[in-house]
Backbone as JSON, one array per atom type, in Angstrom:
{
  "sequence": "MVDTKKEKTPRERFQALGEKRLHNAIVCLKRVRQLANRRYYEFTEDEKNTITKRLTEEINKIKNDFKDDQLGKKQKTSERPKYFK",
  "N": [[122.21, 78.98, 136.38], [124.34, 77.69, 134.01], [126.14, 78.94, 131.33], [126.89, 77.21, 128.55], [127.82, 77.85, 126.09], [130.54, 79.01, 124.23], [131.91, 82.19, 124.56], [132.11, 84.45, 121.89], [134.89, 86.06, 120.4], [135.58, 89.54, 119.61], [136.84, 89.53, 117.11], [136.08, 87.04, 116.01], [133.32, 87.43, 115.87], [133.27, 89.56, 114.03], [134.29, 88.29, 111.73], [132.36, 86.27, 111.24], [129.9, 87.71, 111.01], [130.67, 89.6, 109.11], [131.16, 88.12, 106.78], [128.59, 87.05, 106.22], [127.04, 89.42, 105.97], [128.35, 90.8, 103.9], [127.95, 89.02, 101.79], [125.11, 89.15, 101.63], [124.82, 91.87, 100.96], [126.0, 91.96, 98.43], [124.27, 90.31, 96.98], [121.93, 91.88, 97.12], [122.81, 94.18, 95.76], [123.12, 93.13, 93.21], [120.47, 92.7, 92.59], [119.51, 95.32, 92.5], [121.0, 96.16, 90.34], [119.74, 94.77, 88.29], [117.57, 96.35, 87.79], [118.39, 98.15, 85.9], [117.9, 97.13, 83.43], [116.44, 97.93, 80.6], [114.67, 96.56, 79.07], [112.81, 95.41, 80.71], [112.16, 97.33, 82.58], [111.21, 100.73, 83.18], [112.54, 103.91, 83.54], [113.4, 107.17, 84.75], [115.94, 109.63, 83.95], [116.57, 111.1, 86.22], [115.76, 109.31, 88.27], [117.54, 107.2, 87.84], [119.95, 108.54, 88.35], [119.54, 109.16, 91.05], [119.59, 106.63, 92.27], [122.24, 105.73, 91.68], [123.72, 107.78, 92.87], [123.0, 107.59, 95.62], [123.9, 105.0, 96.24], [126.65, 105.31, 95.8], [127.21, 107.23, 97.78], [126.72, 105.75, 100.13], [128.64, 103.71, 99.9], [130.94, 105.28, 100.07], [130.67, 106.19, 102.71], [131.04, 103.79, 104.09], [133.7, 103.24, 103.39], [134.97, 105.43, 104.62], [134.35, 104.94, 107.32], [135.79, 102.57, 107.83], [138.33, 103.49, 107.29], [138.69, 105.61, 109.12], [138.34, 104.34, 111.49], [136.31, 104.57, 113.52], [135.48, 104.07, 116.58], [132.68, 102.98, 118.33], [130.96, 104.89, 117.25], [127.94, 105.03, 116.04], [125.42, 105.17, 113.6], [122.18, 104.99, 113.6], [119.13, 104.51, 111.98], [115.7, 104.53, 112.37], [113.69, 104.61, 110.59], [112.77, 103.87, 107.22], [114.24, 105.56, 104.63], [112.8, 107.8, 102.18], [113.5, 107.56, 98.89], [112.62, 108.12, 96.37], [110.38, 110.49, 95.17]],
  "CA": [[122.29, 78.35, 135.08], [125.66, 77.86, 133.44], [126.12, 79.09, 129.88], [127.91, 76.32, 127.99], [128.32, 78.41, 124.85], [131.76, 79.79, 124.32], [131.75, 83.58, 124.12], [132.92, 84.75, 120.71], [135.71, 87.25, 120.48], [135.19, 90.53, 118.6], [137.37, 89.1, 115.81], [135.22, 85.95, 115.53], [132.03, 88.04, 115.5], [133.48, 90.3, 112.79], [134.44, 87.36, 110.61], [131.09, 85.61, 110.97], [128.93, 88.68, 110.52], [131.19, 90.24, 107.91], [130.94, 87.24, 105.63], [127.15, 87.01, 105.93], [126.55, 90.73, 105.53], [128.92, 91.09, 102.6], [127.22, 88.2, 100.82], [123.77, 89.73, 101.47], [124.94, 93.15, 100.25], [126.28, 91.68, 97.02], [123.01, 89.82, 96.41], [121.04, 93.03, 96.98], [123.33, 95.04, 94.7], [122.8, 92.49, 91.94], [119.04, 92.94, 92.35], [119.4, 96.71, 92.07], [121.57, 96.19, 88.99], [118.74, 94.27, 87.35], [116.66, 97.45, 87.46], [118.94, 98.89, 84.76], [117.5, 96.46, 82.2], [115.34, 98.69, 80.0], [113.71, 95.64, 78.46], [111.79, 95.09, 81.7], [111.86, 98.46, 83.46], [111.26, 102.08, 82.62], [112.94, 104.84, 84.59], [113.86, 108.47, 84.26], [117.35, 109.96, 84.21], [116.65, 111.5, 87.63], [115.68, 108.11, 89.1], [118.82, 106.51, 87.65], [120.96, 109.32, 89.07], [119.27, 109.02, 92.48], [120.08, 105.31, 92.7], [123.7, 105.67, 91.65], [124.24, 108.73, 93.86], [122.81, 107.05, 96.97], [124.8, 103.86, 96.4], [128.0, 105.86, 95.92], [127.3, 107.86, 99.1], [126.81, 104.71, 101.16], [129.95, 103.07, 99.76], [131.92, 106.23, 100.61], [130.54, 106.16, 104.17], [131.68, 102.56, 104.56], [135.15, 103.43, 103.25], [135.41, 106.36, 105.66], [134.26, 104.28, 108.62], [136.91, 101.65, 107.98], [139.56, 104.28, 107.29], [138.79, 106.43, 110.33], [138.27, 103.47, 112.67], [135.5, 105.3, 114.49], [134.95, 103.14, 117.56], [131.51, 103.39, 119.09], [130.11, 105.87, 116.59], [126.96, 104.33, 115.23], [124.31, 105.98, 113.14], [121.05, 104.11, 113.32], [117.89, 105.17, 111.63], [114.61, 103.59, 112.57], [112.77, 104.7, 109.45], [113.32, 103.67, 105.88], [114.11, 106.85, 103.94], [112.13, 107.85, 100.88], [114.47, 107.97, 97.9], [111.89, 108.65, 95.22], [109.24, 111.27, 95.66]],
  "C": [[123.65, 78.68, 134.48], [125.54, 77.91, 131.92], [127.26, 78.24, 129.31], [128.45, 76.82, 126.66], [129.59, 79.21, 125.1], [131.49, 81.2, 123.81], [132.66, 83.82, 122.92], [133.7, 86.04, 120.94], [135.22, 88.26, 119.45], [135.67, 90.14, 117.2], [136.49, 88.01, 115.2], [133.85, 86.49, 115.1], [132.15, 88.8, 114.19], [133.54, 89.37, 111.6], [133.11, 86.71, 110.25], [130.07, 86.57, 110.37], [129.38, 89.33, 109.23], [130.93, 89.4, 106.67], [129.47, 87.21, 105.23], [126.65, 88.33, 105.34], [127.1, 91.12, 104.17], [128.2, 90.29, 101.51], [125.82, 88.79, 100.56], [123.81, 91.05, 100.7], [125.17, 92.92, 98.77], [125.03, 91.18, 96.32], [122.06, 90.98, 96.16], [121.51, 93.96, 95.87], [123.04, 94.44, 93.32], [121.33, 92.7, 91.59], [118.79, 94.38, 91.9], [119.91, 96.84, 90.64], [120.57, 95.73, 87.94], [117.75, 95.35, 86.94], [117.13, 98.25, 86.26], [118.53, 98.28, 83.42], [116.25, 97.13, 81.63], [114.32, 97.79, 79.29], [112.53, 95.37, 79.4], [111.34, 96.29, 82.54], [111.99, 99.78, 82.72], [111.58, 103.03, 83.77], [113.44, 106.12, 83.94], [115.35, 108.64, 84.57], [117.53, 110.35, 85.67], [116.62, 110.28, 88.56], [116.99, 107.31, 89.02], [119.91, 107.22, 88.45], [120.79, 109.2, 90.58], [119.83, 107.7, 93.0], [121.59, 105.3, 92.75], [124.33, 106.62, 92.67], [124.15, 108.16, 95.27], [123.74, 105.87, 97.23], [126.24, 104.33, 96.59], [128.2, 106.5, 97.3], [127.48, 106.82, 100.19], [128.14, 103.99, 101.1], [131.03, 103.98, 100.34], [131.86, 106.29, 102.14], [131.23, 104.94, 104.75], [133.2, 102.7, 104.5], [135.68, 104.34, 104.35], [135.38, 105.73, 107.05], [135.42, 103.32, 108.84], [138.23, 102.41, 108.04], [139.75, 105.01, 108.61], [138.78, 105.6, 111.6], [137.52, 104.15, 113.8], [134.84, 104.31, 115.45], [133.74, 103.74, 118.27], [130.61, 104.39, 118.43], [129.17, 105.14, 115.64], [125.85, 105.3, 114.84], [123.19, 105.03, 112.76], [119.84, 104.96, 112.98], [116.78, 104.14, 111.75], [113.63, 103.59, 111.4], [113.5, 104.43, 108.15], [113.15, 104.99, 105.13], [113.41, 106.71, 102.6], [113.12, 108.39, 99.87], [113.8, 108.6, 96.69], [110.65, 109.36, 95.76], [108.06, 111.17, 94.74]]
}
């Protein structure tokens, strides 16, 4: 069987996936931002700090990964972590 699809280059894959994932991340961040509306939600100072701390940590990890250009180093977790106890 002959594969008629053209193989995408790493650059093409980055551009396609990068655009989709960045868009999805921004949409999700806007949804998290909506949680700050005290008219509809009630939260403690600790919960607010947990959210902002975790988001900042993840953004810093992304910055470091792009800065360090760590090829092949992937950290995958199969479980969704518990942020609130």
